[in-house]
C-alpha positions in Angstrom: 100.4 62.6 102.0 100.7 63.2 105.7 100.3 66.6 107.3 103.5 68.6 107.8 104.7 68.3 111.4 105.5 72.0 112.2 106.8 70.9 115.6 109.4 68.6 114.2 112.9 69.8 115.3 114.4 71.8 112.4 111.7 71.2 109.9 111.3 69.0 106.8 114.2 70.6 105.0 116.8 70.0 107.7 120.1 69.0 106.1 119.4 70.9 102.9 121.9 73.6 102.1 120.9 76.6 99.9 123.3 79.3 98.7 121.4 82.5 97.9 122.7 85.5 95.9 119.7 87.6 96.5 118.5 91.1 97.3 115.4 93.2 97.9 112.1 91.2 98.4 111.2 88.5 95.9 114.1 86.0 96.2 114.7 86.8 99.9 111.1 85.9 100.5 111.6 82.6 98.7 114.7 81.7 100.8 112.9 82.8 104.0 110.2 80.2 103.3 112.9 77.6 102.8 114.7 78.6 105.9 111.5 78.4 107.9 111.1 74.8 106.6 114.5 73.9 108.1 116.9 74.6 105.2 120.3 76.0 105.9 120.2 79.2 103.8 123.5 80.9 103.2 122.8 84.5 102.1 125.7 86.1 100.3 125.9 89.9 100.6 128.2 92.6 99.4 130.9 93.6 102.0 130.1 97.0 103.6 126.8 97.6 101.9 124.9 94.3 102.0 121.4 93.7 100.5 119.9 96.9 99.1 116.9 96.5 101.4 119.1 97.1 104.4 119.0 100.8 103.6 115.3 101.2 102.9 114.5 102.3 106.5 115.7 101.9 110.0 112.5 101.4 112.0 113.2 98.0 113.6 115.5 99.4 116.3 117.9 100.7 113.7 117.4 97.8 111.2 115.4 97.8 108.0 111.8 96.5 108.3 112.2 94.8 105.0 115.4 93.1 105.9 114.0 91.8 109.2 110.8 90.6 107.5 112.5 88.5 104.8 115.8 87.3 106.3 115.2 85.6 109.6 116.7 82.2 109.9 119.5 82.6 107.4 123.3 82.5 107.7 125.1 85.5 106.3 128.4 85.6 104.4 129.9 88.8 102.9 131.8 88.2 99.7 133.0 90.6 97.0 131.8 89.1 93.8 133.8 91.7 91.9 136.9 89.7 92.6 137.9 86.4 91.0 138.8 85.1 94.5 135.3 86.0 95.8 133.7 84.1 92.9 135.9 81.1 93.5 134.6 81.1 97.1 131.1 81.0 95.9 131.9 78.1 93.5 133.4 76.2 96.4 130.3 76.8 98.5 128.1 75.6 95.7 129.9 72.2 95.7 128.3 71.5 99.1 124.9 73.0 98.2 121.6 71.4 97.2 120.2 74.6 95.6 121.5 77.9 94.4 119.2 80.9 94.2 119.8 84.2 92.3 117.7 87.2 91.4 120.2 89.3 89.4 119.0 90.8 86.1 119.2 88.2 83.3 122.8 87.7 82.1 124.5 89.1 85.2 125.2 85.7 86.8 126.7 84.4 83.6 129.0 87.5 83.3 130.2 86.7 86.9 131.0 83.1 85.9 128.1 81.9 88.1 125.7 80.7 85.5 123.8 77.4 85.7 126.4 75.8 83.4 129.3 77.1 85.5 127.8 75.9 88.8 126.4 72.6 87.7 129.8 71.8 86.3 130.9 72.1 90.0 127.9 70.2 91.3 125.7 68.2 88.8 123.1 67.6 91.4 122.5 71.3 92.0 119.1 72.8 91.7 119.7 76.3 90.2 116.8 78.8 90.4 116.8 82.2 88.7 114.0 84.7 89.6 113.5 87.8 87.6 110.8 90.2 86.5 110.1 88.7 83.1 112.2 85.6 82.8 115.4 84.7 81.0 113.8 84.6 77.5 111.3 86.7 75.6 111.1 90.4 74.5 110.9 91.7 78.0 113.9 89.7 79.3 116.1 92.8 79.9 113.4 95.2 81.1 113.9 96.2 84.7 111.2 95.0 87.1 109.9 96.3 90.4 106.7 95.3 92.2 104.8 98.5 91.0 105.9 97.9 87.4 104.8 94.2 87.4 101.5 95.2 89.0 101.0 97.4 86.0 102.2 94.9 83.4 100.1 92.1 84.9 96.8 93.9 85.0 96.7 94.0 88.8 97.0 97.8 88.9 94.0 98.6 86.7 91.8 96.0 88.4 92.4 97.5 91.8 91.0 100.7 93.2 87.8 102.6 92.6 86.0 103.7 89.5 87.6 107.1 89.8 91.2 105.9 90.0 93.3 102.7 90.0 95.4 101.8 93.1 98.5 99.9 93.8 98.0 96.9 96.1 99.7 98.1 99.3 101.8 95.1 99.8 104.6 94.2 97.3 102.3 91.5 96.1 104.1 90.6 92.8 107.4 90.2 94.7 105.7 87.9 97.3 103.9 85.9 94.6 107.2 85.5 92.7 109.1 84.5 95.8 106.4 82.0 96.8 106.4 80.5 93.2 110.2 80.2 93.3 110.0 78.4 96.7 107.5 75.9 95.2 109.7 75.4 92.2 112.8 74.7 94.4 110.8 72.2 96.5 109.5 70.5 93.4 113.0 70.2 91.9 114.4 68.8 95.1 111.7 66.1 95.1 112.4 65.3 91.5 116.2 65.1 92.2 115.6 62.6 95.0 114.4 60.2 92.2 116.7 61.2 89.4 119.8 62.1 91.2 120.4 65.1 89.0 119.7 68.8 89.5 117.8 71.2 87.2 117.5 74.8 86.1 114.4 76.9 87.2 113.6 80.1 85.3 110.9 81.8 87.4 109.4 85.1 86.3 107.3 87.4 88.5 105.0 88.2 85.5 104.4 84.5 84.8 103.8 83.9 88.5 101.2 86.6 88.8 99.3 85.5 85.7 97.4 82.6 87.3 96.5 84.9 90.2 94.3 86.9 87.8 91.8 84.2 88.6 88.5 84.7 86.9 89.3 88.0 85.3 90.7 86.6 82.0 87.6 84.5 81.6 85.3 87.5 81.7 87.3 89.1 79.0 87.6 86.0 76.8 83.9 85.2 77.0 82.3 88.7 77.5 85.0 91.1 76.3 84.9 93.1 79.6 87.6 94.3 81.8 87.2 93.8 85.6 85.4 96.7 87.1 87.3 98.6 89.9 85.0 98.3 92.9 87.1 99.5 95.8 86.4 97.3 98.8 83.6 95.5 97.0 83.7 92.3 94.9 83.8 92.6 91.1 81.0 90.1 90.5 79.2 89.4 93.8 76.9 91.7 95.7 76.5 92.5 98.5 80.0 91.9 99.5 82.5 93.9 101.5 82.9 96.3 104.4 80.0 98.5 105.3 80.3 101.4 107.7 78.0 101.1 110.8 76.6 103.8 113.0 79.5 103.8 115.4 82.1 104.3 112.6 83.2 100.7 112.6 83.2 98.6 109.4 81.2 95.4 109.3 82.6 92.9 106.8 80.2 90.5 105.2 80.0 88.2 102.2 77.0 86.9 100.2 78.3 84.2 98.0 75.1 82.1 97.3 71.3 82.3 97.0 71.1 80.7 100.4 73.2 83.4 102.0 71.2 86.1 100.2 68.0 84.7 101.7 69.4 84.6 105.2 70.9 88.1 104.9 67.5 89.6 103.9 65.4 87.7 106.5 67.7 87.3 109.5 70.1 90.2 109.3 68.6 93.2 107.4 65.1 92.4 108.5 64.0 93.1 104.9 62.3 89.9 103.6 60.7 91.9 100.8 64.1 92.1 99.1 63.9 88.4 98.5 61.1 88.8 95.9 62.5 92.0 94.4 63.2 91.0 90.8 66.2 93.4 90.7 68.0 91.2 93.2 66.5 87.8 92.5 69.7 86.1 91.3 73.5 86.7 91.5 73.4 88.0 87.9 70.5 90.4 88.7 72.3 91.7 91.8 75.4 92.3 89.7 73.4 94.3 87.1 71.8 96.3 89.9 74.9 96.6 92.0 74.7 100.3 92.6 71.1 100.2 93.8 71.7 97.2 96.1 74.9 98.5 97.6 73.3 101.9 98.4 70.4 100.1 100.0 72.6 97.9 102.2 74.8 100.9 103.1 71.8 102.8 104.3 70.6 100.0 106.5 74.0 99.1 108.0 74.8 102.7 108.9 71.6 103.0 110.9 72.8 100.7 113.7 76.0 100.1 115.7 78.4 97.4 114.4 77.8 95.0 117.4 74.2 94.5 116.4 75.2 93.6 112.9 78.0 91.3 114.0 75.6 89.5 116.4 73.0 89.1 113.7 75.5 87.8 111.1 76.8 85.3 113.6 73.3 84.2 114.6 72.4 83.7 110.9 75.7 81.7 110.4 76.8 84.0 107.6 80.4 84.9 106.8 81.5 88.0 108.5 84.6 89.6 110.0 86.2 92.7 111.4 88.2 95.2 109.3 91.4 95.5 111.3 94.2 98.0 111.5 97.7 96.5 111.6 97.7 97.2 115.4 94.6 95.0 115.8 96.0 92.3 113.5 99.0 92.0 115.8 96.6 91.5 118.6 94.4 89.0 116.7 93.3 86.2 119.1 93.5 83.6 116.4 97.0 84.6 115.2 98.1 84.7 118.9 96.6 81.3 119.6 98.4 79.8 116.6 101.7 81.4 117.6 102.2 83.3 114.3 104.2 86.0 116.0 107.5 84.8 117.4 110.9 86.3 118.4 114.3 86.3 116.7 117.7 87.1 118.1 119.4 89.9 116.2 122.4 92.2 116.4 120.2 94.8 118.1 118.6 92.3 120.5 115.4 90.3 120.4 112.9 91.3 117.7 109.3 90.3 117.1 108.8 88.6 113.7 106.1 86.9 111.7 106.9 83.2 111.1 106.0 81.3 107.9 102.9 79.2 108.8 104.6 75.9 108.1 107.7 76.8 110.2 107.7 75.5 113.8 106.9 78.2 116.4 109.4 76.7 118.8 112.5 76.9 116.6 115.1 79.4 117.8 115.3 82.1 115.1 118.1 84.6 114.4 118.4 87.6 112.1 122.0 87.7 110.9 124.3 90.7 110.9 126.2 91.5 107.7 128.9 88.9 107.3 128.1 87.4 110.7 128.7 83.8 109.6 131.5 84.3 107.0 134.2 82.5 109.0 132.0 79.6 110.1 130.6 79.0 106.6 134.0 79.2 104.9 135.5 76.8 107.4 132.7 74.4 106.7 133.9 74.0 103.1 137.5 73.6 104.0 139.1 77.1 104.2 141.6 77.5 107.0 141.5 80.5 109.3 144.7 81.8 107.8 143.1 81.8 104.3 140.0 83.6 105.6 142.1 86.2 107.3 144.0 86.8 104.1 140.8 87.1 102.2 139.6 89.6 104.7 142.8 91.6 104.5 142.3 91.8 100.7 138.6 92.8 100.9 137.5 89.5 99.3 135.3 88.7 102.3 134.1 90.6 105.4 
């Protein structure tokens, strides 16, 4: 397999058309990834209101931060799905599409006449992807799902935080995991279709998607019967590990992941070679058992000197280290700037800074669509005449 050429004009999905009935975060993140890879993503929104996320805030020069984050690079069509004419427009769009995405509650697409069976009757080669909280089958099928709720159901919530209190992961992590998983599913199905010539149905659930991200936690429960301890900014099973406050009020981030690293930390960073022979800390398991003593010891040493001294010592010892950055400092990160991760997109309110998907070419011209901005062009591309579109608009079918 060759490396993806992120500088290739358009990207590897150039020529792929995707129709997306989506809202909020999870599926829009999926289609954002596909758009960044070069797909033509046609986002269908409700006339007048649009995606629910458009109203969450107005911080991006009057636009919603969530809409800006997850919808760059798409074309936007406003269609009233409550009308039979609107649904007929969607079905005609689907005839020209490679994939159809939806994140309605299970059963809604079928009630609209836009189920997999309905749309693959129009286009047998269609890849149809449904993304929901718990999937299209099972006892939780009809349970409403939001990121917070799936964090709780998946075990993420109770494994995060401090011993005193659990904490939500600040980012909408289960939405992002679900959206990423859906993007992988669509890409895999498109590859399979290139060999078979037929499309497929993809049932992606956020809870399913998060389960593998539990990583080693299930194994500690299966084999030791223990829940993951809540350790704040520390690691559940490795110590020392995490940010430590230095004398100047700056956190020093360090990781000790092996016996070799532990030896170097003691001798070259902490200047405490006697810790190497301390039986409480002699092995990874011993350090885990005596975590509280070890963390307190490291904290006392780190806070005694300014952060630059510790950073210099860690670098000299060739140990893993890093800064603990605010968002302001992340946006100034020299590595992210060097790799052109922050780019610009045209929008109805002018040029906006955005974060690109890492496999999307930095040089591609990006655009954030206004509600219904591409309705006429997209409908003309599937054979509608201007007079028909004007009539639809007069009837409220499109906007």
